N, C-alpha and C positions, 0 to 999 in steps of 0.2 A: 504494500500500500504506500504510494508516494504522497508526501505532503503537498498541499496545494502551493502553487507558485505565489509568493508574496512579492510586494514591491521590492526591487533590488535594494539591499541594505548597505549603507556605507557608514563606516565608523572612522574617525580620525583622532589622533592624539597629538597634542602640542607639547613637545618636550624640550623647550628652550631653557634647559636647566644647566647647572654646573656639571652634571654627569655627561652632557653631550661632548664636552671637550675631551674627556677621558675615553669615551666609547666611540666617538666620531660617528654617531648615528644621525641620519637625517631627522629633522624634527617632526615630520608628518608623513604618515602612511595611510592610505585609504584602502579599505577592504571591501570586496563584494563577495556574496555567498551564493553557492549553487548546490542544488540537490540532485543534479543530473548524475545518474548512475544506471547501470544495467546489471541484472542478475545473470551471471554466466554459469551454465550448468545448473546444479541444484542449490548452490550455496554461495558462490563467490560474487561479492559486490565489486563491480569493475572500478568504481571510484576509489577503492582502497589501493589501486596501483600507485596512487600518489603517495601513500604511506610507504610503499615499497621503495619508491624513488628516494624518499627522505632517508630511509634506512641505509640504502646503498651509498648515497652521498655522504652520510655521516660516517659510516664505516671506512669509506675510502678516504675521506678527509682526515680521520684519525691517523690512518697509516701514512698519508702524505705529510702531515704536520710532524709526526714523530720522526719519520725518516729525514726530514729537513733540519732537525735539531742536531747540534754537535754531538758526535760520539754514538749516534744511533744507527741501527742496521738500515740497509737500503729498503726502499719502498717494496720491492718484490718480496723480501723476507718478512716484512711487517704485515702485509695485507693478507697473506694466505690463511692465517689462523682465524681472524674474525670472519672471513668469507666462509670458511668451513663451519664455524659455530653459529653464525647469524644468517648469512645470505642463502646458503644452500638449503637449510631447512625450510626457508620461505619458498624456494623453488619447488621442493618436494610437495609442499602443501598445495601448490598451484598445478602440479602435474595432472591431476584428474580433469582439469578444465583446459589443458593445453590443446587438445584436439578441437574443442569448440572455439577457442581463440583463433586457431589456424583457419577454421572454416569461416568465421566471421570476417577475419582479415582478408581472406581470398575473395569473399563475396562483396568486398568494398564497403564494409561498415563505415558509417559516418561518425560513429562514436570515437572520439580521439583517444579514449582509454584503451580501445582495442589495439591501436597502433603502439601505444606505450607498453601494453602487456606483451605484444609480439617482440618489441625491442628488448624488454627485460628478460624474457625467456631466452632470447638469443645471447644476450650478454652473459647470463649465468649458465649457459650450456657448456660446461667444462668439468673436468675431473677435479679432485681435491688439490692436486698439484698443478699450479698455473704455469704456462709457458710465457715467454716475454711478450708475445702478441696479446695474450689475454690480460696480462697486467696493464699494458698500455691502453687496452679498451676500458678498463676501470678508471684509469687516470683521465682518459678523454671524457668519459661519462661525467666525472666530477667537474672538470673544467667547463663543460657545456652547461651543466646544472648551475654552476656558479654564475656563468655569463648570463644565463637567462634571468638571473636575479640581481643583475648589475653588481656582482661581486667579482673582483679580479683575483688572480693568483696571488698578487702582492698584498691585496687586502686580507686574504686568508692568512698568509704568512705573518702579517703584522699582528695577528691575534694568537699566535702560536703558543699554547699553554705548555708545550714541551721545551721551549727555549728559555734559557736563563743565563744571563751574563755572569760568569763566575767572578768577574771583577766588580760586579755591582754591589754597593753597600746599601742594604735595605734600609738602614737607619737614615741615610742621607738622600737616597734617590726614591722618587715616587714609583710605585708599581704601576706601570702603564698597561698591564694585561687587562683584558676586559672584565669589568665588574659584572657579576652574575652571568658570566659567559656560559654559553651552551656548548663550547668547543672542547671541553674536557672529555677524555676518552670514554667511549661506550655509548650505548643507546639507553633511553629510559625504559623502565619496566613496562610502561603503558605502550610504548612503541613495539616492544617484543610481544606483548599480549595480543596484538592484532592477528597473530598466526599461531600462538601457543595457548594452551589451556591455563586457566579455566575459561577465559573469555572468548578467544578466537574471533574477535570482532569481524574480521574481513571474510571469514568463512562460516558465518553463523546466521541461520535463517531467523533467529529471534529478532534481529535488527531489520528495520525497513530498508535503510540505505545510509550511506555516509552523507554528511553535510560538509562541504569544503569551503575554505576561505581562500580568496585569491587577491593578490596584489598585482598592480600593473607595472611592468618594467619600462625602461626609458624608450623602448621601441613600440610601446602600446600593446604589448602582449600580456595576457593574464597568466600568472604563474601561481600554482598552489603553494600556500604557505601554512596551511593548517587543516585539520580534519577532526571530525567527531562522529560518533554513531548516534542515530536517532530511531526511536520506536514510538509511534503514536497509535493509541488505541481508543476506541469509543467506549470500552468497558473499563472498570476500575482495575488497578494493579493489584494482583493477588498478594504482593508483599505488603500492601497497605489496605487491608480490607475495610478499615474504618473510614477511609476517604470517601467523600460523597460525590466526587467528580472523576471523570475519566482522566487519563494521565498521558503526559509526554515524557519519555525518559531519554536523557542524553548522557552518554558515557564514552570514555576513551578519548578525551581531548588531547590532541597533540599539536604543538606548534613546531614548525620547522626549526630544529636546533641551530642550524647554520644561519638561517635568515634572521632569527631573533637576536643573534649576536651583533648584527650590523644595522638592524632596523627596528624602530619602535612600532610594533604591530599589535593592537589589542585583540588578539585572536579569541581568547576566552570570553571577553566582553561581547564580541560580535556574535558568537554562538549563543550566549545567554540572551542577548537582545532579540535574536531571531526566535528563539524558543518562547520568550515572553510575548512577542507579537503574535505568534501562532496560538499560544495558549489563550490569550485574550480573545482572539477571533473565534476559537472553538470552545471556549469556556472549559478549559482543562487546567490541571495542576502539573507543574514541572517537577520531575524527580531527577536529582543529580547526586552522584557519588563523588565527593571531593578526593577520595583515596589518599588520605594522609597529607594533603596540601593544606596547611592551616590557614594560609593567607587567602586561598581560594574559598575555603570553607567559610571564613568570616564574611567574605563578600556575598556568598550564597545565603547565609543566614539573614543578611540585611536586604536581600533581593525580594522583590514582589512575586508572590505566587510560586514560590519555590519550596520544595520539601527535600531535606537532606535524607538520602537513602543509602542503602548498601549497594555494593557492586552486584550486578547480575552475573551469576556463575552458571555456565551451561551444564 
């Protein structure tokens, strides 16, 4: 069941603060939201391919930044382990729908997610040990991903959390590494849960579809910078039998960890505002699980028409 199309939602944030000098972030980013997605096979939400792109970009970025730091192993050696542990399990989760992806792509599907699925399956079609050509493909993927978001290779290197000047005196020199940076190694637990239990958001029929946040780059192209899963029902949520209204559940909020290091983008606020607009229109209550994020939980407690709930486990 797809949510109805609402008026395109734009949110902006003005961040002309002292933090801007340290983080070198633009002061304003506008976001638009889209519910466009397609169910491939019995369970895969095509829009979740954007999450896969975020994961691959983050894993590759980690390896790229680590290998660029003094005394670290080369990129080829660093990237193989996270690909085996993080990327290849995602590919295995998508294998049951590979034939359908191929069929849709060959039939000329106009859904841009299909072309992205095809490209990702091609990129990840390798053994656990990568050859030089495959390693370069991951590096090219990262650089293209960054370029689409107006982030250069030098921009990324300037925020390298693995680099530290051995001669730097921390008592005299200001730490210019990004405050609240998302570039430190690894992916968040929520990102991993899109394809792992208990949630498996991307391959779970419990959810209606993903809702994605887009920013526009300097060339006017929309690029995905955030994602969340949504379920809207006309009956009451069985986890909250005492509620008198039907519910909208949102869960699995992810903001692109690379993009958020360079841009102020109110992704969570945009998703919440969309849900509130929809809930007001349909006379429903919003259920959100903050999942250990105390700052987000505080915002939700003070938000209109929101109920704090537990994570949905399949």
